[in-house]
N, C-alpha and C positions, 0 to 999 in steps of 0.2 A: 547635550540631553541628546540619547539615543533614542529613537524609537523605530516600527516597524508597523506596515499597512498589512493586514490578515482581511482577507476575503472567507466569509464562511457565509453556510446557510445555515448552521447551528449555535447560534449567537446566544449567550446568557440573558437571562432577565438582567444580570448585573451589568451587563455591560449594555443595553439599553438604560437601564437606570441611569448610569456615567453620563449620557449622551445627552438623555433627557433634561435629568438636575441642571447638566452645564447649559444647555440650551435656555432652559427655565431661568437662572441665575444672571445668567448675560439680556435675556429678553427684559428681565424685571430691574435689573440695572437700567435700563435706556426707556421702559415705558411705565413703571410702575409695579407695583405689587398685583401678581394676575388673578390672584384670589381665587385659585383654580379649585374646582369643587364637581366632583362626580354627578352625576345626578342621570337618576336611572327611574322608568315607568313600568313597572311589572305587572304581568297577566296572571295569576295563578289560578289553579284549575281548585275544585272541592277539597282535594288533599292537599293545598298550600302548595303544589309544586309547581314553580314557573315554569309555564309553558308558551312564552315569546312575553315582548313588550320592547322599550325602546332605552337607549345605552347611549349617555353622551354625558356631558360636562359644561361647565359654566366657567368662565375665565374673561377677565378685560372686560366685563360689564355685557359680555356676549353668549349665547345660548350655542353651543356647536352639536348636532345630532348625529353621533356616530354611526349607529348603528340601528334600524328598528326591523322588529321581526313579528309575524306574527304565524300560527300554522293554519294550513289553508281553509280549516273547519272554521274559523273566526274572523275570516276576512269577508270584504262586502257587507259590511253589517255599522260600518261607521267606527270600528274596535279602533281602525289604525289613526283616523284623525282624533279621536278622545285620546289617545297616547301623546297625541303632538299638542295637543291645544293643552293637555295636561300638564307637559315639560316646561311649556309655555310661557303656560301661568306660573309654576315656579321659580321659573326664570327671572319675572317680571318681580317675583317676591322676593329674589337675591338680587333686584337692582342692574337685570340686564337690559340694554335697548335694544337689540334684535337678535335671530336664531340665523345661524348658516348649516347646511348641510350637500350632501354631494348624491349622485342618485344616478344608477345607468339606468338606462333606454328599455332593459328587460326585466327591470323590478317595477316600483309604482312610477318612474317616469317624470319627468318633469311637468307634465299638465298637470298631476295629481297633486302637487307640492303647489302650481300656481293656482290651483283653485282655492288654497289655502292661505292666499296672500303671500306667497314668496315668489321671486322675481329670478329669472336666470342670470348670472353674472358671469358664468363662463362656460366653454363647453370643449371637452377635448373629443375631436371626431376620429372614430375608425378605431377605438378603444374598447372592449377588445375588439378585435377584427368585424368589420359589420355592425357594430352599435357605437353608441357612445356616452358619455358622461357628462354629467350636466352639474352645476355647482351653484346652488340658490341660497338667494336669503330672503329675510322678512324682519322690517323695520318693525317695531312694535311703536 
């Protein structure tokens, strides 16, 4: 079988799907069904337009919080905490045993998530330069 390796900054969605589907099939053949399912907690304005929220997924009985963002005008009122709590509640309903996420120090940072019961299990220092990225988890 002939193959070639391509380096690109413009991959197609179909390229990603091939890689992800292959990885998921391999993982599930070793660890069992992942039951991968998206999870979103959305904040909508009076017109029903999404203005922020939380985006993640559940798989292998864990919640992964991929993205959480709120516009400046909605911050500092407990909205972010509410988004996380609602995602955690849904994860528990789905049978999850814990949650994990990552955050840069110039975002919410580890201290914010530690107040919500998360613990740091890894850090990449100087990423990006002058900052760090922390990985946190919480067991329900």
